[in-house]
N, C-alpha and C positions, 0 to 999 in steps of 0.2 A: 486423420485421426483428431479427435477435440483435446486440447489440455484445459482441463478444467483450471485449474488454477489461473491460466492468463485468461480464461475468460471471466472469473472472478475478477481479476486485477480490472478487467474493462470495465465491469460494473460498477467499481470503487470509485474509478475514474468520475465513471455517470453520474453516481449520487455525491460527490465531492463537489458538484456545480454550485448548488444551492449554501452548503455550509462553508465555502471557498469564497462567496461573496459577503458572506456576512464577516469571517475573519479580514479580509480584505477592504473593509471598512473601518475596521479597527487596527489592523498593523499589517500594512503592504506588504514587508518583509517577509513576516511568517505565512502570509496567505501564498506568497513564493514558493517558498520553501516546501510547503506541504505539497502543492499542486507538483512542482519537482520530483518530490518525493513519491507522490502516486505515479506519475509518468516512470520515473526509473522502475518501479516495480512491473509493471505491465511491459516496459522494453526489453527488461533483464530477462523478463517469462518468454517473450517471444523469442529469445534469441535462447534461451534454455530448450525451448520446445525443438530445436534444430540439432540440437548437439546431443551428443552420448557421454556416459562414464564422468571421469573427475568436471570434464567441462563445463557439463550440463550441472552437477553438483555444484559445482563454483558459482555459476550465475543464479542458482536457485537460492544461494548463501547471499548472495550479493541482493537479492531481490527482496529478502526476509529481513535486511539492515535495514533497507530502504524504506520498508514496511513500518518498521518498527519507530523510525523517524517520522513516517504519515502520522502513526496512533498518537506520536507524544505531543505535535504539533496539535491534533485534534484534541489532547487530555490538556494539554495549554488554554485552548481557549474555551472548553469547559471550564477549566480552574476560574479564568477571568471571569465568566458568567456570559461570555458569546455565545455561546453555544450550550444546550441542556443533557447533551448525550446521549440522546434519545431517538437522534439522527441516523435512519439508514448504514450510513456509510461506518457506524460505528460498528454494527453488528457483521457489515459484510469482513470489515477488518479483522475482528475475532475469526472469524471462518475461516480468511484468506491466511493470515498466522498461523492457525493449526495444521493449514494443508503445507504451506512453505516451512515451518519448522521440520515437519517429517521427511521432505524433498533436501532441506537442506542436512539433516542429520547421517543421510547414506553415506556411507564409506567414510567416517571420520578417522 
């Protein structure tokens, strides 16, 4: 059964390749953090896809936190003038954020 949030997280990683290269030129540490955060989203969602109940919700919350970290790194790159904010990764992150917020809000 497909897990749409995980599929979207993989698309986010794919669409971050070009922005990461630009960020890496200006701030390698920020690029590493952005890359790790995006990977964490995908990996936690992969694990959540095989879990049920509270475990699944917990992993979705971790993925949501990692996504917020990745989004902040993108926002910093825009604020510093390295990216213009129109990169597809921004729109994908917004869509994924809505999904993860809903998944993480379960059983609060």
